[in-house]
N, C-alpha and C positions, 0 to 999 in steps of 0.2 A: 526412454518412455518411463513414465511414473507408474509405480505399483500401488493400486488402491486395494488395500486389504480389507477394509470394513467400510461398507457403505451404509450410512445411517439413514433410515427412512423417516422423514418428517411425519409421515402418516402414523407411524408407531407411537411417537411422542404425543401426537394429537389424541390418539385413542386412549392412551393412558391418562391424560389430562382429563378427558371427558368422564372416564371411569372414576377418577378420584373425585371429581365434582359431584358426581352421582352418589357416591358413598358418603360424601360430606352432607349432601342434601338429605339423604335417608337418615343419617345419624341426627341431624338437627331436627327433622321431623319427629323422630321417635323420642328424643330427649327433651326438646323444648316445646315444639308446636302441638304435637299430638295431645299431650296431658291437658293443656289449655283448651283445645278444641273439644276434647271429650267432656271436660267439666262443663263447658258451655252448652254442649249437646244435652248432657244430663240434666242441667237446669231448665232447659227448654222443653224437656219431655216429661215433666212432672205431671202434667194433666193428660198424658197420652192414654187413650183407651184402645181396646182391641179393634181392629179394623181389618178389612179383607187384604189390604196392602201389607199390614203387619204380619198377618197369617201367611201370606205368600212369601214373604221375606224369611220368616223363620223356617218355614218348610223348605224353602230353597237352600237354606244354609245346611240343611240336614241331608242334601243330595238323595232324595228318594228314588227308588228304582221303579220298574214297570209294575210291580206288585202294588205299590202305593196307589197308582192311578186305577188299578183293577179294584182295590178295596175302597178308595174314597171317591173316585170319579173326578170330574172337573171341579177344581177349587172355587170357581166363580159361581157354582150352583150349590155349594154346601152352606146350609143355613148357619148362622152364628152360634146356635146352641149346640152345634156339633163340633165347633172349632177346637175345644179341648181334646176331643177324641182324635181329631185329625193330627194335631201336634203329637199326641201319645203314640199314634201308629207311626208317624215319621220317625220319632225317636226310637221306637221298638225296632223298626226296620234297620235304623242305623246301628243298633247294638245286637242284631239278632244273627250275626254271622256264626256265632257259636252259641250253643243252647244255654250256656250259663249266663251269657249277656242278656238274653231275652228274659231269662228267669229273674235276674237282678232288677231289670227295668219293671217287671210285673210286680215284684215285691215292693219296690219303692213307690210305685203308683198305687199299691193296694189292689191290684187287679186279681180277682179270684182265679186260682190255678186250675181248678177242676170244675167241670160243668155240674150243675145240680142234677140229681136224678129226676127223671120225668115220672109224673104220677100216672098210674095205670088207669085210675078211675077219675072221672071228672071231679073238679073242685066242689065242695059243698057250700052252700050259702051259709051265711052267718046264723041264720035261724036254725038250720039243720045241725050245725056244729053245736049250738047251745042245747038243742034237744038230745043229741048224742051224749053229751057230757052229763046231762041230768039223769039220763037213763043209766049211765055207768055208775053214777053216785048211788042211785037207788039200789042197784044190784049188789 
């Protein structure tokens, strides 16, 4: 009887060949094809403007949590004038896992850190403010 010490599986070689081809394809994409494709994409997007699709894409890339939906609501109902605020909220949520992260985002976006103090008396009209100034000058 013959002693077979090592049985080579052809499946193993086929799997290795498939993995090697995938690695080569990824390398070719990253080194040759991707730069050309991105340059073409960049050239074709020179006239791109804000759209709901772009807003959703940007927000989706930031992986917002449930708090985002609570603060913003349905993105399909947000008016375009609020889109900068929506992106800012999504970025803030992404960086707010630590207090310092939220603080840095607020500083970069020049968001006021403290609320303004409320007036205890109702605001005066322009005419009344002028009268008050005139009385102070006379005194």
